[in-house]
ZAVEXTOR-123991 format. One line per 10 residues: number of its first residue (from 0); their letters; for each residue x negated, y negated, z of C-alpha. Coordinates in steps of 0.5 Angstrom, whole numbers, plus 2048, in hexadecimal, padded with zeros to 3 digits. Each point is the difference from the previous one (the first is absolute). Layout:
<rs>
NUM) A) X:Y:Z | ...
</rs>
This chain:
<rs>
0) MAHLRSRRRL) 810:7AA:822 | 7F9:802:7FF | 7FF:804:7FA | 7FC:807:801 | 7F9:800:7FF | 800:805:7FA | 801:7FC:7F9 | 7FE:7FB:805 | 803:7F9:800 | 806:802:7FD
10) ALAVPVVLSL) 801:7F8:7FE | 807:7FD:802 | 802:807:804 | 806:7FC:803 | 805:805:802 | 807:7FE:800 | 804:805:803 | 807:803:800 | 802:805:806 | 804:806:7FF
20) TASLGFLPAA) 803:805:805 | 7FD:807:7FD | 802:807:802 | 7FE:804:7FC | 7DB:81D:7FD | 7FC:801:7FD | 7F9:7FE:7FE | 7FE:7FF:7F9 | 7FC:806:7FD | 7FA:7FC:7FF
30) ASAAPATAPA) 7FF:7FE:808 | 7FC:805:804 | 7FE:800:808 | 7FA:7FF:803 | 7FC:807:801 | 802:804:805 | 7F9:801:803 | 7FA:7FB:7FF | 7F9:7FF:802 | 7FE:7FC:806
40) ARAAETGPNL) 800:7F8:7FE | 7FA:7FD:800 | 7FF:7FB:806 | 801:7F9:7FD | 801:7F9:802 | 807:7FE:801 | 803:7FA:7FD | 807:7FE:7FE | 804:806:7FE | 801:7FF:7F8
50) SYVVNTRTDH) 804:803:7FB | 7FC:803:7FA | 801:803:7F9 | 7FB:805:7FD | 800:802:7F9 | 7FD:806:7FE | 800:805:7FA | 807:804:800 | 7FD:807:800 | 802:804:807
60) RTIESVEREI) 7F9:802:802 | 7FE:7F8:7FF | 806:7FE:804 | 7FF:805:806 | 7F8:7FE:800 | 802:7F9:801 | 805:801:805 | 7FB:804:804 | 7FB:7FA:7FF | 805:7FB:802
70) TRNGGSVVAG) 801:803:807 | 7F8:801:801 | 800:7F8:7FE | 805:7FE:805 | 806:800:7FC | 807:803:801 | 804:802:7FA | 807:7FD:800 | 802:803:7F9 | 7FD:803:7FA
80) YDRIGVIVVH) 803:7FF:7F9 | 7FC:805:7FD | 803:800:7F9 | 7FD:7F9:7FF | 7FA:801:805 | 802:7FA:805 | 7FF:802:807 | 803:7FB:806 | 7FB:7FF:806 | 800:7FD:806
90) SADPDFAKEI) 7F9:7FE:804 | 7FD:7FC:805 | 7F9:801:7FD | 7FE:7F9:7FD | 7FC:804:7FB | 805:805:7FE | 801:7FE:7F9 | 7F8:7FF:7FF | 7FF:807:802 | 805:803:7FD
100) RAVPGVDSAG) 7FF:7FD:7F9 | 7F9:804:800 | 804:807:801 | 800:804:7FA | 806:800:7FC | 802:7F9:803 | 801:7FB:7FA | 802:7FA:804 | 802:7FE:807 | 802:7FA:804
110) ATRTAPLPAQ) 804:7FD:806 | 807:7FE:7FE | 801:7FA:805 | 7FC:7FC:804 | 804:800:806 | 800:806:805 | 806:805:800 | 806:7FD:801 | 7FF:7FA:7FC | 802:7FA:804
120) STTDEGAPKT) 806:7FC:7FE | 804:7FA:802 | 807:7FE:800 | 804:7FD:7FA | 802:7F9:7FF | 806:7FC:7FF | 807:803:800 | 805:802:7FA | 805:7FB:7FE | 807:803:800
130) LSAEEIAAAE) 805:7FE:7FB | 806:7FC:802 | 807:803:7FF | 801:7FA:7FB | 7FA:803:7FC | 802:807:801 | 807:7FE:7FD | 7FE:7FC:7FB | 7FB:806:7FD | 806:805:800
140) AKATAGQDPL) 805:7FB:7FD | 7FB:800:7FA | 7FF:807:7FF | 804:803:7FA | 803:806:7FF | 7FB:806:800 | 7FB:7FC:804 | 7FE:801:807 | 801:7FA:805 | 7F9:7FD:800
150) EPLQWDLPAI) 7FF:801:7F9 | 801:7F9:7FE | 7FA:7FE:804 | 7FC:805:7FC | 7FD:7FC:7FA | 7FB:805:7FF | 804:805:7FE | 802:7FD:7F9 | 7F9:7FD:7FF | 7FE:807:7FF
160) KADKAHEKTL) 807:802:7FD | 801:805:805 | 808:7FE:801 | 800:802:7F8 | 7FD:806:802 | 805:802:805 | 805:800:7FB | 7FC:806:7FD | 7FE:804:806 | 7FE:7FF:807
170) GSPDVTVGVI) 7FA:805:7FF | 800:807:802 | 800:803:807 | 7FB:805:7FE | 7FB:7FA:800 | 7FC:7FE:806 | 7FC:7FA:801 | 7FB:800:806 | 800:7FA:804 | 7F9:800:803
180) DTGVDDTHPD) 801:7FA:805 | 801:7FE:807 | 806:805:801 | 807:800:7FD | 806:800:804 | 804:805:7FD | 806:7FE:805 | 801:7FA:7FC | 807:801:7FC | 7FD:7FD:7FA
190) IAPNFNRADS) 7FA:806:800 | 804:805:804 | 804:803:7FA | 7F9:801:7FB | 7FB:802:806 | 7FC:806:7FF | 7FE:803:807 | 7FD:806:7FD | 7FA:7FC:7FD | 800:7FB:805
200) VNCVSGKPDT) 7FA:800:805 | 7FB:7FC:805 | 7F9:7FF:7FD | 7FD:7FB:805 | 7FB:805:803 | 7FE:803:7F9 | 803:806:802 | 808:801:7FE | 805:800:806 | 806:802:7FE
210) TDGAWRPSAQ) 804:7FF:806 | 807:7FE:7FF | 800:7F8:7FF | 7F9:800:800 | 800:7FC:7FA | 804:7FA:803 | 7FD:7F9:803 | 801:7FF:807 | 803:7F9:802 | 7FA:7FD:801
220) ESPHGTHVAG) 7FD:802:7F9 | 801:7FD:7F9 | 807:800:7FC | 7FB:800:7FA | 801:807:7FE | 808:800:801 | 800:7FA:7FC | 7FC:803:7FA | 804:807:800 | 807:7FC:800
230) EIAAAKNGIG) 7FD:7FC:7FA | 7FF:807:7FC | 806:804:802 | 805:7FC:804 | 807:804:7FF | 805:7FD:7FC | 805:801:805 | 804:7FA:801 | 7FB:7FE:806 | 7FB:7FB:800
240) ITGVAPGVKV) 7FB:7FF:7FA | 7FF:805:7F9 | 7F9:803:7FF | 7FC:800:7F9 | 802:808:800 | 806:801:805 | 801:807:7FE | 7F9:803:801 | 7FD:802:807 | 7FB:7FD:804
250) AGIKAAAGSQ) 7FB:803:805 | 7FD:7FC:806 | 7F8:802:800 | 7FE:7FC:806 | 7F9:7FD:7FF | 7FF:7FB:805 | 802:7FF:808 | 800:7FA:805 | 802:7F9:7FF | 7FA:7FE:7FB
260) GFFYTEAVVC) 802:806:7FC | 7F9:802:7FE | 7FF:805:7FA | 7FA:804:801 | 7FD:805:7FB | 801:806:804 | 808:7FE:800 | 800:7FF:7F8 | 7FC:806:7FE | 805:804:804
270) SFVWAAEHHI) 806:7FC:7FD | 7FD:802:7F9 | 7FF:807:801 | 807:801:804 | 803:7FC:7F9 | 7FC:805:7FC | 802:806:804 | 807:7FF:800 | 801:7FE:7F9 | 802:7F9:801
280) DVTNNSYYTD) 801:7FC:7FA | 7FE:7F9:801 | 7FC:7FD:806 | 801:7F9:802 | 7FA:7FD:803 | 801:7F8:802 | 7FA:800:804 | 7F8:800:800 | 7FC:805:804 | 7FD:7FD:806
290) PWYFNCTDDP) 7FC:7FD:803 | 7FC:7FE:7F9 | 804:7FC:7FB | 7FB:802:7FB | 7FC:806:801 | 7F9:7FF:7FD | 7FD:806:7FE | 7F9:7FE:801 | 802:801:808 | 7FF:807:802
300) DQKALVDAIT) 806:800:804 | 805:7FC:7FC | 7FE:804:7FA | 802:806:804 | 807:7FD:801 | 800:7FF:7F8 | 7FE:807:7FF | 805:803:805 | 806:7FC:7FD | 7FE:801:7F9
310) RASRYAEKKG) 800:808:801 | 807:7FF:803 | 803:7FC:7FB | 7FE:804:7FA | 802:806:803 | 807:7FD:801 | 800:7FE:7F9 | 7FE:807:7FE | 806:803:803 | 804:7FB:7FD
320) TVSVAAAGNE) 801:7FA:804 | 800:7F9:7FE | 7FC:7FB:804 | 803:7F9:800 | 7FC:7FB:804 | 800:7F8:802 | 7FB:7FC:7FD | 800:7FB:806 | 802:7F9:803 | 7FA:7FC:800
330) NYDLASDAIT) 800:7FD:7F8 | 7F9:803:7FF | 7FE:802:7F9 | 7FE:807:801 | 7FC:800:7F9 | 7FC:7FA:802 | 7F8:801:801 | 801:7FE:808 | 805:7FF:805 | 7FF:7FE:807
340) DPSSPDDGTP) 803:805:805 | 801:7FC:807 | 805:806:803 | 7FB:806:801 | 800:804:804 | 807:7FE:802 | 7FF:805:807 | 7FA:7FC:802 | 7FD:7FA:7FF | 801:7FE:7F9
350) SDRVIDPHTC) 7FB:7FB:7FC | 7FF:7FD:7F9 | 7FD:804:7FB | 7FF:800:7F9 | 802:806:7FC | 800:802:7F9 | 807:803:7FF | 7FD:805:7FA | 7FC:804:805 | 804:7FE:807
360) YDIPTQLPGV) 807:803:7FF | 807:7FE:804 | 802:807:801 | 805:803:7FD | 801:7FB:7FC | 7FA:800:7FC | 7FF:807:7FF | 801:804:7FA | 807:802:7FE | 803:7FC:805
370) VTVAATGAKG) 806:7FB:7FD | 7FE:7F9:802 | 805:7FB:801 | 801:7F8:800 | 805:7FC:803 | 805:7FC:7FC | 805:7FB:803 | 807:7FE:7FE | 7FE:7FC:7FA | 7FC:806:7FE
380) LKSSFSNYGL) 7F9:7FD:801 | 7FA:803:804 | 802:7FF:807 | 7FB:7FA:803 | 7FD:805:805 | 7FF:806:7FB | 7F9:803:7FE | 7FF:800:7F9 | 7FB:802:7FB | 7FF:803:7F9
390) GVIDIAAPGG) 7FF:807:7FF | 802:801:808 | 807:7FE:800 | 805:806:7FC | 807:7FD:801 | 804:7FA:804 | 806:800:803 | 804:7FC:805 | 7FD:7FF:807 | 803:7F9:801
400) DSTAYQKPEP) 7FC:7F9:801 | 802:7FA:804 | 807:7FE:7FE | 7FD:7F9:7FF | 7FB:802:7FA | 805:805:7FD | 808:7FF:802 | 804:806:7FE | 807:7FF:7FC | 806:800:804
410) PATSGLILGP) 803:803:804 | 7F9:802:802 | 7FE:7FB:805 | 7F9:803:802 | 7FA:801:7FC | 7FE:806:804 | 802:807:800 | 805:803:804 | 800:806:803 | 802:805:806
420) LPGGKWGYMA) 7FC:7FF:807 | 800:805:805 | 807:800:805 | 805:7FF:7FA | 7FD:7F9:7FE | 7FE:7FD:7FA | 7FB:7FB:7FF | 7FC:7FC:7FB | 7F9:801:7FF | 7FB:7FE:7FA
430) GTSMATPHVA) 7F9:803:7FD | 7FD:805:7FC | 802:805:805 | 807:7FE:7FD | 7FF:800:7F9 | 7FD:807:801 | 806:804:802 | 804:7FD:7FA | 7FB:803:7FB | 800:807:804
440) GVAALIKSTH) 808:800:7FF | 7FF:7FF:7F9 | 7FB:806:800 | 805:804:803 | 805:7FE:7FB | 7FB:802:7FB | 7FF:807:803 | 808:801:801 | 801:7FF:7F8 | 7FA:804:7FF
450) PHAPASLVKA) 7FF:805:805 | 7FB:804:7FD | 7FB:7FA:7FF | 7F9:801:803 | 7FE:7FA:804 | 7FC:7FE:7FA | 806:7FF:7FB | 804:7FD:806 | 7FB:7FA:800 | 7FF:800:7F9
460) LLYAEADATP) 808:7FF:7FF | 7FF:7FB:806 | 7FB:7FB:7FC | 803:801:7F9 | 807:7FF:803 | 7FE:7F9:803 | 803:7FA:7FE | 7F9:7FC:7FD | 7FF:7FA:804 | 7FB:7FB:7FD
470) CTDPYDINGD) 7FB:7FC:804 | 803:7FA:804 | 7FB:7FA:7FE | 7FF:7FC:803 | 802:803:807 | 802:7FA:804 | 805:804:805 | 800:7FA:805 | 801:7FB:7FB | 7FA:7FC:803
480) GKVDAVCEGA) 7FC:7FF:7F9 | 7FB:805:802 | 7FF:807:7FD | 801:805:805 | 7FE:806:7FC | 7FD:802:7F9 | 804:805:7FC | 7FC:804:7FB | 802:805:7FA | 806:800:7FB
490) KNYNGFYGFG) 807:801:801 | 800:807:800 | 7FB:801:805 | 7FD:7FB:805 | 7FD:7FE:807 | 807:7FD:803 | 805:806:7FD | 7FC:805:7FE | 804:804:7FA | 806:7FC:802
500) TADALAAVTK) 806:7FF:805 | 803:807:802 | 806:802:7FD | 805:804:803 | 805:801:7FA | 7FB:802:7FB | 7FE:805:806 | 807:804:7FF | 801:7FE:7F9 | 7F9:802:7FC
</rs>
């Protein structure tokens, strides 16, 4: 099955599916509408209708003045996040960004995409592989007392001592993890018991949509968000799998739509502000913000995207939210002097470009305050695909790897990560997308144990309680005699594993 274009190229995303018959607003205060009356817009050359973010000072006089100028310059306001000074705009004027940057009070402005609204998309490729009756029976037969039926296949839980943590606590229902993703199927029997409907939303347009069920993926959309949500908080209810924190709540914050699953800046800004305004404790961000894998601050459009999402993520952290993000799946050294990015812009015509990751950023992964997660496989080594880099990676967690490279101990059979899929199914996927929810789940357990801890303390405990994991040297994951990546740093902090591998048991006992 094709993996979504979010935390792109989810290496080895090979769903193995188990079917099950399952039966089972308000806008945030930071959002403002367009002015009731506005001056006539100037005549402008018409191009494709694009989406923009305009970043301003946060005083009301400046915001009102800029909104008038937006209309005068051929734009229409979609949503305004006054508390962080970010305005989402649509315009068909090809010179809109250039002209609005000259307006007093505007700090930066840029197009969030290269494709016209709505983004073009194609169908997913491949199909899930259904578990046979024999495989189902074998997994259930190996489940011990207290285990969910498919838990024997989850090598990732003991890898972070989550199974031992569950003997102490499953986590608090007062803690909510927001899954900023492709949507969550809240009718899935592993997710329904722990789903927080009140704090779920669709942010795809850049403006919150609280219509009932708007957070769900359609049948044509990626199962990614549902898989992530289950990894975090699948209920320990005698059905399917067990999440890392099976007693906490998850909220669906849908930020990507369509079969390609583009995460545009306006949707990500909306998602972080929503999390902030709804007091969500942790957000899971298993994606990068399209269409640029790396956003270079010497480009005025890309600089505006970095500015907007930085404002939104910092606002969320100020409100108490811990943001956890995937490091990426290209085996890039994010601390190197140069990286060749062949995939940007991914909604247009990509071409090779050499970037400096110190000035061109994967967002939200490389933003200040965000917990950056690398992936490990069943042998505890960096996954073959996982990005890395000293000073960039904060922590590591199971994200799966080729079973040929890192084979789990029986009774587990696959080196990938098992999780729920829409429609009452389960399947295997792999990627830093799968590592991130493990860390988000551990952060939720820390918040459960320390309910009054601010975001800064939750992060400090997450790092302090991680199991120090030394560099793998040499790192020859496929055994062909060639070094596949070079790890720098010490046992307690290095480029492959950051502060170490996440530890769920320490999260509930320290």
